[in-house]
N, C-alpha and C positions, 0 to 999 in steps of 0.2 A: 325219890322222884324215879321213875322205870327207866327214862332216857336220858338221865343226869350224864352231861359231857358230850353227848352225841351230836353228830351235826347231820343233818337231812335233808335233800331235796326231794321235792313232792311236785312232780308235773300234774297239770290240770288243777292247780291248787288254788286257784282264784275263787272258784264256788262249789256248791254241791259236795260231795264226798272228798274232794281234795282239800277244800276249805276246812271240812270239820276234820280230818287227819291233821292239817297245819296246826289248827288251835290246839288239838289235844296234845300234837307231841310238844308244843310250847309248853304247856301246862306241866308236862311230864318231864320239862328240864332240857329237851332239844332246842338247839339252835336250827331254825328253819330257813331254809329256801323255799320260795313260793314260786315255780315256774309256770307260766301260762301267757299266751295270746291276749287275754283279756286284761289289759294293763290297769284300769280304773279299777276293776275289783281285786286285782290282784294286791294293788297298792292300798286297797282298804282292807284287806286281811293282814298285808303286814303292818298297818297301823294298829290294828287292833291288837296284835300280838304285841308290839312295842309297847302299846299303853298299857297293857295289862302287867307288865313286868318281864315279858318273855324277849326272846332276841328273834327278829324276823327279817328277812332280805328278799323283796321282789326281784325277779329277774324275767325278762320277755324271754319266753322259750317256747319255739315252735319244735314240737317232738319229733316233725318229720325230717327235720335238717341236723346233719351231723355237726355243722359250724355251729348252731345254735345250741347243741348239747354239750361241745366242748367249750362254749362260752359259759354256759351255766355252772359246769363243774369248776372251771377256773375261778368265777365268782365266789363260789362258795368257798373253795380253799383259800382264795385271798382274803376273803372276809373271815372266816372261822377258823382256818389253818389246817383241815383236814375234810375227809368225807366218809361218813361211817354208813349211812342208810340212804337208798334211793327208793322212793314209792312210784313206779310208772303206774299213775293213775288216769292219766288223759285218755279220754276215748271219745267217740261218737256211736250213735245208735243208727239203726236203719230197720223201719219195719216194712211189711209187705211180703211178697211172693216172689220167687226165683225170677219170673218172667217181668217183674217189676224194675228188676235190678240191672241199669245199664252198666257199660264197661268203665265209665267214669266215676259212678258211684262205688263200684266193686274196687277201683283203685284207691279212691278216696277214704273209705273204712279201713282197707287193709293198710294204708300208709299211716294212719292216725293209730290203729289200734295194734297192730302186730310190727310193724316197722318200727314205730315210736318205742316201743319196747325194748326191740334189738337194739337200736340206737342208744336209749339210756342205759341199758345194762352196759354195754362195750365201752361207753364215756365213763361209766362209774369204776369199772374194776381196775385200773391203773392206780387210781387215787386209793382204793379199798386195799390194795396190795399195800401201797406203802403205810397204811394205816394198821397193818397187821391182820386184817380181816372188815368183815361187813356184810350187811343184808339188805339184798334187793328183793323187794315185794311187788309182784306183777300183779295187777288189778284184772283179772280175767271176769268170769261170770257164769252163772249156771249154765248160760248159752254155750260156754266152750265144753259142756260136757254132755247135753241132750239137744236133739233138734227140738223146734217149735215153729207151730203153723202160722203164728203170727209175728215172726221175726223173718227178716231177709236173711237167706243162707249166708251171705256175705257176713254178716255180724257174728253168726254160729262160728263160720269159719275162721273169721280173725281172733274170737276169743279162745277157740279150739289151738290155735296156731300158738297163743301166749302159753297154753297149760302146757303144750309139750316142750315147747322154746325152754320154759323155766325148769324143766327136768333134766334137759340136756346140759344147761349152764351150770346148775347146781352140780351134776356129775364131775362137769369138768373143773369147776373152781373150789371143789369141797376141800382139796388138801391144803388151800391156801387160806381157809377159813372165810371164806366167802360164801354166805349163805344165799341161796335163790329159792324163794317159794311162790307160790300163787294164792290170789284169794279169788273165791267165786260167789258173789252175792246174787241173790234174786232180786225181784223188783225192789228199789229204793226210793223214796220222796225225795228227788232231788229235780233240780232245774232240767235235767237231761231228759227226765221222765214227763215233761210237761204235757206231752199229748196224752198220757195216760192220767194224769192229776186233773187236766181240763176236761175230762170225758168221763160222766159217771158210770157208763156202762163199761168202758174199758177197765176204769178202778175196781167195779164189781167183779169183773172177770178175773182180775189178777188176784184179787182178796180170795175169790173161790179156789184158784189153783194152789193155794198155800194151805197145809196142814194147819198152820198157826191162824189162818184166817185174816191175815192182815200183809200189809206191804212193812219194809224195814224203815226204820229212822236212820238217818247217816250215821249218826254215833254208835248203833249197834254193828256196823261194819267197821268203823273206826278202830273200836277197841280190839277188834281181830288183827287190825294192820299193826296197832302197836305192842300186840304180843309178839309178832313176829319181827318187829324192829329192835325189840328188846333182848337182853341176855338170857332173858327167861326162856327163850327159844333155842338156845345155843346148840342143842342136838338135832333140830329140824331144818330139813334142808330137802328140796324136792318134792316138798309135800303140796297138797291142795287142801285149803283152809275153806269149807262150804259153810256158808252164811246164807240161806235161803229159806228158813222157815220150815225146811221139810220138803221143798219140791221136788226135789230130785231123788229124793228117798221112794217116791210112790212108783 
């Protein structure tokens, strides 16, 4: 199994991409901490993993809170003995134009998407150091690489922040064998994409923007995250794994 013996925290692990990552990690041998503010859904993922023979633990995690991150890391170490992998997956989306964006909306998106990644990475480093290394995987977006007319610029800004934060952290901690990489998905069919999935025209437009002519299934991104969490990527740090169906190649 590709993650045998590893302990991972996945933020936003209660549904969508995070839940897919949690289930895949467990199948590949990891002991998984599912962090989210969605308690019912998170406990359901925990139950699914444990009932299928894996080891999962749900913790309530508000990624914008330093104290909440500290508690999540402590729970992982208390239950499983160490911490090897953190996937900073939690995020929120915002559609529209610049003039639609209030200061409150700017703060909300930046707090979850950018500050949450900063706090999760910061909280993980001391325990990864004790373990002799680790892997931090930050879920950015193709929106962190290009501008988009249909997305509020605050979303692009938050995901762009994740991209360059990842590179800086990777350089600072590489000598301690702590690897930090970012993943840049295109449109994925998850609950966060409900506005698109419930609007045939928006879905058609998304498919037309993709050279592959479709949007992604969550598992297609989760396998990329799995690679970065595993020792197969032991010489990969500060990198961007783009999984967007070719959208940013145009």
